[in-house]
N, C-alpha and C positions, 0 to 999 in steps of 0.2 A: 615543494610541495606544502600543503596546508595541513595543521594539526588536527586533530579530531575537535579539539574545545574551539579552535580557530573557525573552522568549518561551521559548526553548530551555531557560533555565534553570527556568521556571515547569513546563514541561512534564516536564521531568526531576524535578522535584521531585514530581510527581504519580506518575509510572509506578514500579511497584513488580516485584520480581523475581518469576518463575513465572507461570504461565498462570492459576492459581487467583485471582491478583491483577489479571487484566487489566481495562482501562478501554477502553470505546468512544472512538472519535475524538469522537463527540457529545458524550459525558459530558466530557471533558476540556474541549472548548471551551465548555461550557456553564459547567463549573467557573473558566473563566479569563474569561468574559463576552463569548465569542464567539459570534454566531448560527447559524455553521455550522463543519464541522470541515476545511474545505480548509487554513486556514493552521495548523492543527494537524498534517494529514497532511505537509504540506511541511517543516515544524519536522522533524518524526519522520524523514522521509527524509534530511535534512541531518544529524541525529544521529548515524544508521546510518552514512552516508557517511564520519563524522567518527571512527567505532569504536566507537559503544556498539550492542550486538546486541538491537536492539529487534525483537521479532516482533510477529505479529499471528495471533490465534486466529481459525479460523473453525470451531472447535466451542465451546460453550459451555463456560467462560464468555468469551464473545467479548470482542474488542479488544486493544489494544495492552500490551505487558509486556517487561520484559528479560529474555531466554533465561537462564535459569540452571543448565540442564543439558542434557547432549550431547543427550539424547531431545527435549526442546524445541527446540533448533537443528534438528536432523535433520528433525523435522516439519515446521517451517516452511520449511526448503530445499526439503523434496517438496512442499509448496503453491506454493511461487516457480517450480519446474520445471513443475508441472502448467498454472499459467497460462501460462508461456511456449509450451509446447505448444499449449495451446487457443487461445492467441492467434495463432501460426503457422496452424493450420487456419480460423481465421476469417479471417485475413486472405489466406489462399488463396480462399476462398470468395468474399471480398468482391471481390478483383480479377477472378474468375470472371464474377462477376456485374455489375461494372462495367465490362468489357472495352470495352464501346460508347462508354464517356464516357473511359476511359484511351486508346484507341486508335481512334477512330471509321474510320479508313481499314481497319484489320483487320477491324471489323464488317461492312463492305460486302462484303468477301470471302467471308463465310460463307454 
């Protein structure tokens, strides 16, 4: 079993600068001998929190890469903002849909 520090070092070794060199989480996981990419995604999240600007491309080539320009950083920041907005709408819609579960007393008053 790979320890967390070694895993992050291995992921860092595979990551390249620039979107043109992006690698999917699935590819990184396969290269490191993992069946799924969850462990890789968690390591990438930690590495970003530690100061490495790892972005994820949502247009081809898809995958993770180290942002190496203002344009790449701005593009990824817009993607993250869009996800936040969409998640807020989804949360609102779910809260309305589940209001009977969340507050059964209120459902009886409707």
